[in-house]
GUTILO-165495 format. One line per field, with one value per atom (N, C-alpha, C): x, y, z; atom name. Coordinates in Angstrom, 1 decimal. Each point is the difference from the previous one (the first is absolute). Layout:
BEGIN
X: X/...
Y: Y/...
Z: Z/...
mardo: CA/...
This chain:
BEGIN
X: 0.9/-0.9/1.0/-0.4/0.9/-1.1/0.8/-0.9/0.6/-0.9/0.2/-0.1/1.0/-0.2/-1.1/-0.3/-1.2/0.5/-0.9/-0.1/-1.1/-0.1/-1.2/-0.5/-1.0/-0.6/-0.6/-1.1/-0.8/-0.1/0.5/-0.3/-1.2/-0.6/-1.4/-0.5/-1.2/-0.5/-1.4/-0.1/-1.3/-0.6/-1.2/-0.8/-0.1/-0.2/-0.2/0.4/1.4/0.4/-0.3/-0.3/-0.4/-0.1/0.1/-0.6/1.0/1.3/1.0/-0.7/0.1/-0.3/0.8/0.7/0.8/-1.0/-0.1/-0.6/0.7/0.4/0.9/-0.3/-1.2/-0.2/0.5/-0.3/0.6/1.4/0.5/1.4/0.1/-1.1/0.1/-0.8/0.4/-0.7/-1.0/-1.1/-1.4/0.2/-0.5/-0.2/-1.1/-0.4/-1.2/0.4/-0.8/-0.1/-1.4/-0.4/-1.4/-0.6/0.5/-1.0/0.5/0.8/0.4/-0.8/-0.9/-0.8/0.8/1.3/0.7/0.5/0.0/0.8/1.1/1.3/1.2/0.6/0.7/0.9/1.5/0.8/1.4/0.9/0.6/0.8/1.5/0.5/1.5/1.1/-0.4/0.9/0.1/-1.1/0.1/-0.2/-0.5/-0.4/-1.1/-1.0/-1.1/-1.0/-0.8/-1.0/-1.2/-1.3/-1.3/-0.8/-0.9/-1.1/-1.3/-0.8/-1.6/-0.7/-0.7/-1.1/-1.0/-0.6/-1.2/-1.0/-1.2/-1.2/-0.3/0.8/-0.2/1.1/0.3/1.1/0.1/1.3/0.4/0.9/-0.4/0.7/1.1/-0.2/1.0/-0.1/1.0/0.0/0.7/-0.6/0.6/-0.2/1.1/-0.3/-1.1/-0.7/-1.0/0.8/-0.8/0.6/-0.2/-0.8/-0.3/0.4/0.9/0.3/-0.9/0.5/-0.6/0.2/-0.8/0.3/-1.3/0.2/-1.3/0.3/-0.8/0.0/-0.8/0.5/-0.9/-0.3/-1.1/-0.3/-0.9/-0.3/-0.8/-1.4/-0.5/-1.5/-0.1/1.2/-0.1/1.4/-0.3/1.2/-0.4/1.0/-0.2/1.0/-0.2/1.0/0.1/1.2/0.7/0.3/-0.6/0.3/1.5/0.7/1.2/0.4/-1.0/0.3/-0.4/-0.4/-0.8/1.1/1.1/1.1/0.2/-0.2/0.1/-1.1/-0.9/-1.3/-1.1/-1.0/-1.2/0.1/-1.1/0.0/-0.1/-0.9/-0.2/-1.4/-0.3/-1.3/0.1/-1.0/-0.2/0.1/0.7/-0.3/-0.8/0.2/-0.8/-0.1/-1.1/-0.3/-0.9/0.7/-0.7/0.3/-0.3/0.3/-0.5/0.8/-0.5/0.7/-1.2/0.6/0.9/1.0/1.2/0.8/0.0/0.9/0.8/1.5/0.6/0.8/0.6/0.5/1.7/0.6/1.5/0.7/1.0/1.0/-0.9/0.4/-0.4/1.0/-0.1/0.8/-0.9/0.9/-0.4/0.5/-1.0/0.2/0.4/0.6/0.6/-1.1/-1.2/-1.1/-0.5/0.7/-0.5/-1.1/-0.3/-1.2/0.6/-0.5/0.3/-0.5/0.9/-0.2/0.2/-1.3/0.0/-0.4/0.9/-0.5/-0.8/-0.4/-0.5/-0.1/-0.3/0.3/-1.1/-0.3/-0.6/1.0/-0.4/0.9/0.3/-0.8/0.3/0.7/0.4/0.7/-0.7/-1.2/-0.9/0.3/0.2/0.0/-1.2/0.2/-1.2/-0.6/0.5/-0.6/0.5/1.1/0.6/-0.5/0.5/-0.2/1.1/0.2/0.8/-1.0/-0.1/-0.9/0.9/-0.6/0.6/-1.1/0.6/-0.7/0.6/-1.0/0.7/-0.4/0.6/0.1/-1.6/-0.8/-1.5/-0.6/0.7/-0.6/-0.7/0.1/-0.8/0.9/-0.6/0.8/-0.6/1.3/-0.5/1.0/-0.9/1.0/0.6/1.3/0.9/0.2/0.3/0.1/-0.7/-0.9/-1.0/0.2/1.0/0.2/1.7/0.1/1.2/-0.1/1.2/0.1/0.6/1.3/0.8/0.6/-0.9/0.3/1.3/1.2/1.1/0.8/1.4/0.7/-0.8/0.3/-0.5/0.8/0.4/0.8/0.0/0.5/-0.1/1.6/-0.1/1.3/0.3/1.1/0.5/-0.9/-0.5/-0.8/-1.5/-0.5/-1.2/-0.8/0.7/-0.7/-0.2/0.6/0.1/-0.4/-0.8/-0.2/0.5/0.6/0.5/-0.9/-0.5/-0.6/0.2/-0.1/0.0/-1.2/-0.3/-1.2/1.1/0.1/1.1/-0.1/-1.1/-0.1/0.4/-0.1/0.3/1.6/0.7/1.5/0.6/-1.0/0.4/0.1/1.0/-0.5/-0.3/-1.3/-0.6/0.3/-0.2/0.1/-1.3/-0.5/-1.1/0.4/-0.8/0.2/-1.1/0.6/-1.0/-0.2/-1.2/-0.3/-1.2/0.1/-1.2/-0.8/0.5/-0.5/-0.5/0.3/-0.6/1.3/-0.3/1.1/-0.4/1.1/-0.3/1.3/-0.1/0.9/0.9/-0.5/0.7/0.8/1.3/1.1/0.8/0.8/1.1/1.2/0.5/1.5/0.9/-0.3/0.9/-1.1/0.7/-0.5/0.8/-0.3/1.0/-0.2/1.3/-0.1/-0.3/-0.4/-0.3/1.1/-0.2/1.1/0.8/-0.5/0.6/-1.0/-1.1/-0.9/-1.0/-0.9/-1.1/0.2/-0.2/0.0/-1.1/0.6/-0.9/-0.2/0.8/-0.1/1.1/-0.1/0.9/0.0/1.2/0.2/0.8/-0.1/0.5/1.0/1.4/0.7/0.1/0.8/0.2/0.4/0.8/0.4/-1.2/-1.1/-1.1/0.1/0.9/0.3/-1.1/-0.4/-0.9/0.7/-0.2/0.7/-1.3/0.3/-1.2/0.5/-0.7/0.1/-0.6/0.8/-0.2/-0.4/-1.4/-0.6/0.5/0.6/0.5/1.3/0.5/1.1/1.3/-0.1/1.0/0.9/-0.7/0.8/-1.1/0.9/-0.7/0.7/-0.8/0.7/-0.2/0.9/-0.3/-0.1/-1.1/-0.2/0.1/0.6/0.2/-1.5/-0.2/-1.4/-0.1/1.0/-0.2/-0.3/0.1/-0.2/1.3/1.1/1.3/0.3/0.3/0.5/1.4/0.3/1.2/0.7/-0.8/0.5/-0.9/0.6/-0.5/0.6/-0.9/0.3/-0.5/1.1/-0.3/-0.2/-0.9/-0.3/-0.3/0.4/0.0/-1.2/-1.2/-1.3/-0.6/-1.0/-0.8/-1.1/-0.6/-1.3/0.3/0.5/0.2/-1.3/-0.3/-1.7/0.1/0.8/-0.2/1.4/0.0/1.3/-0.5/0.8/-0.3/1.2/0.3/1.2/-0.4/0.9/0.0/1.4/-0.3/1.3/-0.1/1.0/-0.1/0.1/0.8/0.4/-0.8/-1.0/-0.7/0.9/1.2/0.7/0.2/-0.5/0.0/-1.2/0.2/-1.2/-0.2/-1.4/-0.5/-0.8/0.2/-0.5/-0.7/-1.4/-0.6/-0.2/0.0/-0.3/-0.8/-0.3/-1.0/0.4/-0.8/0.3/-1.1/-1.3/-1.2/0.3/-0.7/0.3/1.2/1.2/1.2/0.2/0.2/-0.1/1.2/1.2/1.4/0.6/-0.7/0.4/1.4/0.6/1.4/-0.2/1.1/0.2/-0.5/0.3/-0.5/-1.1/-0.9/-1.1/-1.0/-0.6/-0.9/0.7/1.3/0.7/-0.2/0.6/-0.1/1.6/0.2/1.5/0.0/1.6/0.1/1.2/0.1/1.1/0.4/1.0/0.3/0.6/-0.4/0.5/-0.3/-1.1/-0.5/-0.2/-0.4/-0.4/-0.7/-0.7/-0.8/-1.5/-0.7/-1.3/-0.6/-1.4/-1.0/-0.7/-0.1/-0.8/-1.4/-0.7/-1.2/-1.1/-1.1/-0.9/-0.7/-0.6/-0.9/-1.4/-0.8/-1.6/-0.4/-0.9/-0.9/-1.1/-0.2/-1.3/0.3
Y: -1.2/1.2/1.4/0.8/1.3/1.3/0.9/1.3/0.9/0.8/0.8/1.8/0.7/1.3/0.8/1.2/0.7/1.4/0.8/1.3/0.6/1.4/0.8/0.4/-0.5/0.4/1.2/0.3/1.0/0.3/1.1/0.5/0.5/-0.5/0.4/-0.2/0.5/-0.3/-0.5/-0.9/-0.6/-0.6/0.2/-0.6/-1.5/-0.5/-1.4/-0.3/0.0/-0.2/-1.3/-0.2/-1.6/-0.3/-1.2/-0.3/0.4/0.0/0.1/-0.8/0.6/-0.6/0.4/-0.6/0.5/0.1/1.3/0.3/0.1/-1.2/-0.3/1.1/0.1/0.7/1.6/0.3/1.5/0.1/-1.1/-0.1/0.7/-0.3/0.8/-1.2/0.6/-0.8/0.6/-0.7/0.5/-0.5/0.8/-0.4/0.9/-0.4/0.8/0.2/1.0/0.4/-0.4/-1.1/-0.6/1.3/0.3/0.8/1.5/0.3/1.3/0.4/-1.0/0.0/0.6/-0.7/0.7/-1.2/0.2/-0.7/0.6/-0.5/0.4/-0.6/0.6/-0.6/0.4/-0.8/0.5/-0.5/0.6/-0.3/0.0/-1.2/-0.1/0.4/0.1/0.6/1.5/0.6/1.6/0.5/-0.9/0.5/0.8/0.2/0.5/-0.6/0.6/-0.5/0.7/-0.5/0.6/-0.7/0.5/-0.3/0.4/-0.9/0.5/-0.4/0.8/-0.4/-0.7/-0.9/-0.7/0.4/-0.2/0.6/-1.2/-0.9/-1.1/-0.7/-1.0/-0.6/-1.0/-0.1/-0.8/-1.1/-1.4/-1.0/-0.7/0.4/-0.5/0.9/-0.1/0.7/-1.1/0.0/-0.7/0.4/-0.1/0.5/-0.8/0.8/-0.8/-0.3/-1.0/-0.4/1.0/0.9/0.8/1.7/-0.1/1.3/0.4/0.8/0.6/-1.3/0.3/-0.7/-0.7/-0.8/-1.0/0.4/0.3/0.3/-1.0/-0.4/-0.9/1.1/0.4/1.1/-0.3/0.6/-0.2/-0.8/0.8/-0.5/-0.8/-0.5/-0.7/0.0/-0.2/0.0/1.0/0.9/1.2/0.2/0.6/0.1/1.5/0.2/1.2/-0.2/1.1/-0.1/0.5/-0.4/0.3/1.7/0.5/1.8/0.6/-1.2/0.3/-0.4/-0.2/-0.2/0.8/1.5/1.1/0.9/-0.2/1.0/-0.5/-0.5/-0.5/-1.3/-0.5/-1.1/-1.2/-0.2/-0.9/-0.6/-1.3/-0.6/-1.3/-0.3/-1.3/-1.2/-1.2/-1.3/-0.9/0.1/-0.7/0.8/0.3/0.8/-0.8/-0.1/-1.0/0.6/1.0/0.5/-0.7/-0.3/-0.9/0.8/0.3/0.9/-0.7/0.6/-0.4/-0.9/-0.1/-0.9/1.1/-0.3/0.7/-1.1/0.6/-0.8/-0.2/-1.1/-0.1/-0.5/-0.8/-0.3/-0.7/0.1/-0.6/-0.6/-0.9/-0.5/-0.4/0.3/-0.6/-1.5/-0.8/-1.3/-0.2/-1.0/-0.1/0.1/-0.2/0.2/1.5/0.8/1.6/0.3/-0.9/0.4/0.5/0.8/0.5/-0.8/-0.3/-0.7/0.9/0.6/1.1/-0.4/0.4/-0.3/1.2/-0.4/1.0/-0.6/1.2/-0.4/0.9/-0.3/1.0/0.9/1.1/1.0/-0.6/-0.8/-0.4/-1.3/-0.6/-1.2/-1.4/0.2/-1.2/-1.2/-0.9/-1.4/-0.2/-0.5/-0.4/1.2/1.3/1.2/0.4/-0.6/0.3/-1.1/0.3/-0.8/-0.1/-0.8/0.1/-0.2/0.8/0.0/0.0/-0.7/-0.1/1.0/1.0/1.0/0.0/-0.4/-0.1/1.4/0.3/1.1/0.7/-0.8/0.5/0.2/-0.1/0.4/-1.2/-1.2/-1.0/-0.3/-0.6/0.0/-1.5/-0.6/-1.4/0.2/-0.3/-0.1/-1.5/0.0/-1.3/-0.3/1.0/-0.4/0.9/-0.5/0.9/-0.1/-0.6/-0.3/0.6/1.2/0.8/0.9/0.4/1.1/1.1/0.0/1.1/-0.5/-0.1/-0.4/0.7/-0.7/0.8/-0.5/-0.1/-0.5/-1.4/0.2/-0.8/-0.1/-1.2/-0.1/-1.3/-0.2/-1.3/-0.6/-1.3/-0.5/0.3/-0.1/0.3/-0.9/-1.0/-0.7/0.2/0.7/0.3/-1.1/-1.2/-1.1/0.0/1.0/0.2/1.5/0.3/1.1/0.2/1.0/0.2/1.0/0.0/1.0/0.2/1.0/0.5/0.4/-0.4/0.6/0.5/1.1/0.4/-0.7/0.1/-0.6/-1.4/-0.8/-1.4/-0.3/1.0/0.1/-1.1/-0.4/-0.9/0.5/-0.5/0.0/-1.1/-0.2/-1.0/-0.2/-1.2/-0.3/-1.0/0.5/-0.6/-0.6/-1.2/-0.3/1.0/0.4/0.9/-0.3/0.0/-0.2/0.6/0.7/0.6/1.1/0.4/1.0/-0.7/-1.2/-0.9/-0.4/-0.1/-0.3/-1.4/-0.7/-1.3/-0.3/-0.9/-0.6/0.8/1.1/0.7/-0.4/0.4/-0.6/1.1/-0.2/1.0/0.0/1.0/0.0/0.4/1.0/0.5/0.8/-0.3/0.8/0.9/1.3/0.9/-0.2/-0.1/-0.1/0.8/-0.2/1.2/0.8/1.3/0.9/0.6/-0.7/0.4/0.9/0.4/0.8/-0.7/0.4/-0.5/-0.1/-0.9/0.2/0.8/0.8/1.1/-0.3/1.0/-0.2/-0.8/-0.8/-0.8/0.2/-0.7/0.0/-1.5/-0.2/-1.4/0.4/-0.8/0.5/-1.2/0.2/-0.7/-1.6/-0.2/-1.3/-0.5/0.6/-0.6/0.3/0.6/0.6/1.0/0.0/0.9/0.9/1.2/1.1/0.8/0.0/0.4/1.0/1.1/1.3/-0.4/0.4/-0.3/1.4/-0.1/1.2/-0.1/0.9/-0.1/-0.9/-0.3/-1.0/0.8/1.4/0.3/-0.5/-0.8/-0.8/-0.7/-0.3/-0.8/-1.3/-1.1/-1.2/-0.7/-1.0/-0.7/-1.5/-0.5/-1.7/-0.7/-1.0/-0.9/-0.7/-0.4/-0.9/-0.9/-0.6/-1.1/0.6/1.3/0.6/0.3/-0.1/0.3/1.3/0.7/1.4/0.0/0.8/0.1/1.4/1.0/1.6/0.7/1.0/1.0/1.5/0.8/1.6/0.5/0.7/0.5/1.7/0.5/1.6/0.6/1.2/0.8/0.6/-0.6/0.4/-1.1/-0.2/-1.1/-0.5/1.1/-0.4/-0.1/-1.2/-0.4/-0.6/0.6/-0.3/-0.9/0.1/-0.6/0.2/-0.9/0.2/-0.4/0.3/-0.3/0.2/-0.7/0.2/1.1/0.8/1.0/0.4/1.1/0.2/-0.6/0.5/-0.5/-1.5/-0.6/-1.2/-0.9/0.5/-0.5/-0.7/0.6/-0.5/0.5/1.3/0.8/-0.3/-0.1/-0.4/1.5/0.3/1.2/-0.5/0.8/-0.4/1.3/-0.3/1.3/-0.3/1.3/-0.1/1.2/-0.4/0.9/0.6/0.9/0.6/0.3/-0.7/0.3/-0.7/0.6/-0.4/0.0/0.4/0.0/1.2/0.1/1.1/0.9/-0.7/0.7/-0.8/0.3/-0.6/0.3/-0.9/0.2/0.9/0.8/1.0/-0.5/-1.2/-0.6/-0.9/0.1/-0.6/0.5/-0.8/0.6/0.1/-0.2/0.2/-1.3/0.1/-1.2/-0.1/-1.5/-0.3/-0.9/-0.2/-0.7/-0.9/-1.3/-0.9/-0.1/0.6/-0.1/-1.2/-0.9/-1.1/-1.2/0.1/-0.9/-1.4/-0.1/-1.2/0.3/-1.1/0.2/-0.2/1.1/-0.1/-0.4/-0.3/-0.6/1.4/0.0/1.0/-0.1/1.0/-0.2/0.3/-0.5/0.3/1.2/0.8/1.4/-0.7/0.8/-0.3/0.1/-1.0/-0.3/1.2/0.5/1.0/1.5
Z: 0.2/-0.2/-0.1/-0.8/-0.1/0.4/0.6/0.0/-1.1/-0.6/-1.1/0.3/-0.6/0.2/-0.8/0.7/-0.8/-0.2/-0.9/-0.1/0.2/0.2/0.1/-1.3/-0.7/-1.2/0.0/0.9/0.3/1.3/0.4/1.5/0.2/0.9/0.1/1.5/0.3/1.5/-0.4/-0.6/-0.2/1.1/0.2/1.3/0.2/-1.4/-0.3/-1.4/-0.2/-1.3/-0.4/-1.3/-0.5/-1.2/-0.5/-1.3/-1.1/0.1/-1.1/-1.3/-1.2/-1.1/-1.2/-0.8/-1.2/-1.2/-0.7/-1.0/-1.2/-0.6/-1.0/-1.3/-0.3/-1.2/0.1/1.3/0.3/0.5/0.4/0.7/1.5/0.7/1.3/1.1/1.2/1.1/0.4/0.3/0.7/1.3/0.9/1.5/0.7/1.1/0.5/1.5/0.5/1.6/0.4/0.6/0.2/0.7/1.3/0.7/-0.4/-0.5/-0.8/-0.9/-0.7/-1.2/-1.3/-0.3/-1.0/-1.0/-1.3/-0.8/-0.5/0.1/-0.3/-1.2/-0.8/-1.1/0.2/-0.5/0.1/-1.2/-0.7/-1.1/0.3/0.2/0.5/-1.0/-1.3/-1.1/0.3/0.1/0.2/1.5/1.0/1.1/0.2/-1.2/0.2/0.6/0.8/1.2/-0.4/-0.1/0.0/1.4/0.3/1.2/-0.6/0.1/0.0/1.1/0.3/1.5/-0.4/0.7/-0.2/1.0/-0.2/0.8/1.1/0.0/1.1/0.0/1.2/0.2/-1.3/-0.4/-1.0/0.3/-0.3/0.4/-1.0/-1.2/-1.3/-1.0/-1.0/-1.3/-0.8/-1.3/-1.2/-1.2/-0.9/-1.5/-0.7/-0.8/-0.9/-1.4/-0.6/-1.3/-1.2/0.1/-0.9/0.5/0.9/0.5/1.1/1.1/1.1/1.2/1.0/1.5/0.6/0.5/0.8/1.4/0.6/1.6/0.9/1.1/0.8/1.2/-0.1/1.1/1.0/1.2/0.9/-0.3/-1.0/-0.6/-1.1/-0.6/-1.0/-0.9/-1.3/-1.0/-1.0/-0.3/-0.7/-1.3/-0.8/-1.3/-0.3/-0.2/-0.5/-1.5/-0.8/-1.5/-0.1/-1.1/-0.3/0.2/-0.4/0.1/1.6/0.8/1.2/1.4/-0.6/1.3/0.9/-0.6/0.9/-0.1/-0.8/-0.1/-0.4/0.8/-0.2/-0.6/-0.9/-0.9/0.8/1.3/0.7/0.1/0.0/0.0/0.8/0.6/0.7/-1.0/0.2/-0.7/0.9/1.4/0.7/1.4/0.3/1.1/1.1/1.2/0.9/1.5/0.5/1.3/0.9/1.1/1.2/1.2/0.9/1.1/0.9/0.3/0.8/-0.7/-1.2/-0.9/-1.1/0.0/-1.0/-1.0/-1.2/-0.8/0.6/-0.5/0.4/-1.2/0.2/-1.1/-1.3/-1.1/-1.1/-1.0/-0.9/-1.1/-1.2/-1.2/-1.3/-0.3/-0.3/-0.1/-1.7/-0.3/-1.2/-1.1/0.3/-1.1/0.0/0.7/0.1/0.9/0.6/1.0/1.3/0.9/0.9/1.3/1.0/1.1/1.3/0.3/1.2/1.1/1.0/1.4/0.8/1.2/0.8/1.4/0.9/1.5/0.8/1.1/0.8/0.6/0.4/0.6/1.4/0.7/1.3/-0.1/-1.1/-0.5/0.6/0.1/0.4/-0.7/0.5/-0.8/-0.6/-1.4/-0.9/-0.4/0.2/-0.7/-1.3/-0.5/-1.2/-1.1/-1.3/-1.1/-1.0/-0.7/-1.3/-1.2/-0.7/-1.2/-1.4/-1.1/-1.5/-0.7/-0.4/-0.9/-1.4/-0.9/-1.4/-0.8/-1.3/-0.6/-0.3/0.1/-0.2/1.4/1.0/1.2/0.7/-0.5/0.5/1.4/1.1/1.3/0.5/0.5/0.6/1.5/0.9/1.5/-0.3/0.4/0.0/1.4/0.8/1.4/1.0/0.7/0.9/1.4/0.4/1.6/0.2/-0.1/-0.1/1.1/0.7/0.8/-0.4/-0.5/-0.7/-1.2/-1.3/-1.3/-0.4/-0.3/-0.3/-1.3/0.0/-1.0/-0.7/-1.4/-0.9/-1.4/-0.3/-1.1/-0.7/-1.1/-0.8/-0.6/0.3/-0.6/-1.5/-0.3/-1.5/-1.1/0.4/-0.9/0.3/0.9/0.3/0.8/0.1/0.8/1.3/0.8/1.5/0.2/1.1/0.4/1.7/0.2/1.4/0.5/1.2/0.9/1.2/0.7/1.2/0.7/1.0/1.0/1.1/0.3/0.9/1.5/0.5/1.4/0.2/-1.0/0.1/0.0/-0.3/-0.1/-1.0/-0.9/-1.0/-1.3/-0.9/-1.4/-0.5/-0.5/-0.6/-1.3/-0.8/-1.3/-0.5/-1.2/-0.5/-1.5/-0.4/-1.3/-0.7/-1.2/-0.6/-1.5/-0.6/-1.4/-0.4/-1.0/-0.6/1.0/0.9/1.0/1.3/-0.1/1.3/0.9/1.3/0.9/0.5/0.6/0.7/0.8/0.7/1.0/0.7/0.6/1.0/1.2/-0.2/1.1/0.2/1.0/0.6/-0.7/-0.7/-0.4/1.1/0.8/1.1/1.3/0.9/1.3/0.5/0.3/0.6/1.5/0.4/1.5/0.9/1.1/1.2/0.1/-0.1/0.3/-1.3/-1.1/-1.4/-0.8/0.7/-0.9/-0.5/-0.9/-0.8/-1.5/-0.7/-1.5/-0.5/-0.8/-0.6/-1.7/-0.8/-1.4/-0.6/-1.1/-0.6/-1.5/-0.4/-1.3/-0.6/-1.0/-0.6/-0.9/0.1/-1.1/-1.0/-1.1/-1.1/0.4/1.2/0.5/0.8/0.1/0.7/1.6/0.3/1.4/0.5/1.1/0.5/1.1/-0.3/0.9/0.6/1.5/0.7/1.2/-0.2/0.8/1.5/1.1/1.4/0.8/0.2/0.9/1.5/0.5/1.3/0.0/-1.1/0.0/-0.7/-0.6/-0.4/-0.9/-0.9/-1.1/-1.2/-1.0/-1.1/0.0/-0.2/0.1/-1.4/-0.5/-1.3/0.6/-0.6/0.3/-1.4/0.1/-1.3/-0.3/-1.0/-0.3/0.9/0.6/1.0/1.5/0.3/1.0/1.1/-0.7/0.5/0.2/1.0/0.2/-0.5/-1.1/-0.4/-0.1/0.0/0.1/0.8/0.6/0.8/-0.3/-0.2/-0.2/1.3/0.7/1.4/-0.2/0.4/-0.1/1.3/-0.1/1.3/0.3/-0.6/0.7/0.2/1.0/0.5/-1.0/-0.6/-0.8/-1.2/-0.5/-1.4/-0.4/-1.3/-0.7/-1.2/-0.7/-1.4/-0.8/-1.1/-0.8/-1.5/-1.0/-1.3/-0.8/-1.1/-0.8/-1.2/-0.2/-1.1/-0.7/-0.7/-0.7/-1.5/-0.6/-1.5/-0.3/0.9/0.0/0.9/0.8/1.2/1.0/0.2/1.1/1.3/0.0/1.2/0.9/1.1/1.0/0.8/-0.3/0.7/1.2/1.2/1.1/0.7/0.3/0.7/1.3/0.8/1.8/0.4/1.3/0.6/1.2/0.5/1.3/0.9/-0.4/0.6/1.6/1.0/1.5/0.6/-0.8/0.8/0.8/1.3/0.8/-0.3/-0.5/-0.2/-1.5/-1.0/-1.2/-0.5/-0.5/-0.5/-1.0/-0.2/-1.6/-1.0/-0.4/-1.3/0.0/1.1/0.0/-1.2/-0.6/-1.1/-1.4/-0.1/-1.2/-0.8/-1.2/-1.0/-0.2/0.4/-0.3/-1.4/-0.1/-1.1/0.0/-0.2/-0.2/-1.3/-0.4/-1.5/-0.5/-0.8/-0.6/1.3/0.5/1.1/-0.7/-1.2/-0.7/-1.4/-0.3/-1.3/0.1/-0.1/0.3/-1.3/0.1/-0.8/-0.7/-1.3/-0.9/0.6/0.6/0.5/-1.0/-0.1/-1.0/0.3/-0.7/0.1/0.2/0.9/0.1/-1.4/-0.4/-1.2/-0.4/1.3/-0.2/-0.5
mardo: N/CA/C/N/CA/C/N/CA/C/N/CA/C/N/CA/C/N/CA/C/N/CA/C/N/CA/C/N/CA/C/N/CA/C/N/CA/C/N/CA/C/N/CA/C/N/CA/C/N/CA/C/N/CA/C/N/CA/C/N/CA/C/N/CA/C/N/CA/C/N/CA/C/N/CA/C/N/CA/C/N/CA/C/N/CA/C/N/CA/C/N/CA/C/N/CA/C/N/CA/C/N/CA/C/N/CA/C/N/CA/C/N/CA/C/N/CA/C/N/CA/C/N/CA/C/N/CA/C/N/CA/C/N/CA/C/N/CA/C/N/CA/C/N/CA/C/N/CA/C/N/CA/C/N/CA/C/N/CA/C/N/CA/C/N/CA/C/N/CA/C/N/CA/C/N/CA/C/N/CA/C/N/CA/C/N/CA/C/N/CA/C/N/CA/C/N/CA/C/N/CA/C/N/CA/C/N/CA/C/N/CA/C/N/CA/C/N/CA/C/N/CA/C/N/CA/C/N/CA/C/N/CA/C/N/CA/C/N/CA/C/N/CA/C/N/CA/C/N/CA/C/N/CA/C/N/CA/C/N/CA/C/N/CA/C/N/CA/C/N/CA/C/N/CA/C/N/CA/C/N/CA/C/N/CA/C/N/CA/C/N/CA/C/N/CA/C/N/CA/C/N/CA/C/N/CA/C/N/CA/C/N/CA/C/N/CA/C/N/CA/C/N/CA/C/N/CA/C/N/CA/C/N/CA/C/N/CA/C/N/CA/C/N/CA/C/N/CA/C/N/CA/C/N/CA/C/N/CA/C/N/CA/C/N/CA/C/N/CA/C/N/CA/C/N/CA/C/N/CA/C/N/CA/C/N/CA/C/N/CA/C/N/CA/C/N/CA/C/N/CA/C/N/CA/C/N/CA/C/N/CA/C/N/CA/C/N/CA/C/N/CA/C/N/CA/C/N/CA/C/N/CA/C/N/CA/C/N/CA/C/N/CA/C/N/CA/C/N/CA/C/N/CA/C/N/CA/C/N/CA/C/N/CA/C/N/CA/C/N/CA/C/N/CA/C/N/CA/C/N/CA/C/N/CA/C/N/CA/C/N/CA/C/N/CA/C/N/CA/C/N/CA/C/N/CA/C/N/CA/C/N/CA/C/N/CA/C/N/CA/C/N/CA/C/N/CA/C/N/CA/C/N/CA/C/N/CA/C/N/CA/C/N/CA/C/N/CA/C/N/CA/C/N/CA/C/N/CA/C/N/CA/C/N/CA/C/N/CA/C/N/CA/C/N/CA/C/N/CA/C/N/CA/C/N/CA/C/N/CA/C/N/CA/C/N/CA/C/N/CA/C/N/CA/C/N/CA/C/N/CA/C/N/CA/C/N/CA/C/N/CA/C/N/CA/C/N/CA/C/N/CA/C/N/CA/C/N/CA/C/N/CA/C/N/CA/C/N/CA/C/N/CA/C/N/CA/C/N/CA/C/N/CA/C/N/CA/C/N/CA/C/N/CA/C/N/CA/C/N/CA/C/N/CA/C/N/CA/C/N/CA/C/N/CA/C/N/CA/C/N/CA/C/N/CA/C/N/CA/C/N/CA/C/N/CA/C/N/CA/C/N/CA/C/N/CA/C/N/CA/C/N/CA/C/N/CA/C/N/CA/C/N/CA/C/N/CA/C/N/CA/C/N/CA/C/N/CA/C/N/CA/C/N/CA/C/N/CA/C/N/CA/C/N/CA/C/N/CA/C/N/CA/C/N/CA/C/N/CA/C/N/CA/C/N/CA/C/N/CA/C/N/CA/C/N/CA/C/N/CA/C/N/CA/C/N/CA/C/N/CA/C/N/CA/C/N/CA/C/N/CA/C/N/CA/C/N/CA/C/N/CA/C/N/CA/C/N/CA/C/N/CA/C/N/CA/C/N/CA/C/N/CA/C/N/CA/C/N/CA/C/N/CA/C/N/CA/C/N/CA/C/N/CA/C/N/CA/C/N/CA/C/N/CA/C/N/CA/C/N/CA/C/N/CA/C/N/CA/C/N/CA/C/N/CA/C/N/CA/C/N/CA/C/N/CA/C/N/CA/C/N/CA/C/N/CA/C/N/CA/C/N/CA/C/N/CA/C/N/CA/C/N/CA/C/N/CA/C/N/CA/C/N/CA/C/N/CA/C/N/CA/C/N/CA/C/N/CA/C/N/CA/C/N/CA/C/N/CA/C/N/CA/C/N/CA/C/N/CA/C/N/CA/C
């Protein structure tokens, strides 16, 4: 097992920085501040940054196949048109407000569907879901007994799906075929004192990188569940990670500062580990 050095990509004070996603068509990183109601972009080639405020808490942002963005919002899934990244152009694809519930992490499956998670604000067990949303807005609840729906990702061949319900302290793996899940089992358990699993990404070798909330680290697990790499960070609330850059070799890591009485200076920033590995090209949402 090896440790890996990091750099600061975006110095920020995000309340709940989350959901990094590489927008390959635009050559930029997308990320969000859930509680700050903001969608951020960062171009590592130029250093250019943009920010757009949302009208409600936003749990995830992903690129769309035809341009624009899809947002997992408190009250459902919304679309931003290509010219609406900064100015207007918003419409609901699926609107389903539930009192006391908000959106959380989401991921785009190999078939272009959005797998969108939810959770209750009080994190009550069973209060969250994981749903599959197709490009035409059709919705199917895939998991309905979730507390804090978090990291979701697929193996390189699309036959496995990895999933985190954070309070379980587990990274689970399912067999996946045609949008259906079966054979749920445990890939890894985060031990007491090491934090809680949060967002995840899968690399080209099929290894699973997991951010550790209250754990000040990102871990990589092999497809067999063996821990083989650790990235230690100077902030406790590490939320999610994703590969990006022109060669998908740089690992971007989001962090948070919410609830910290004396947050470290870099809490809420986005970190990057250049040359961390080889990421998988992520499909854009088909809607």
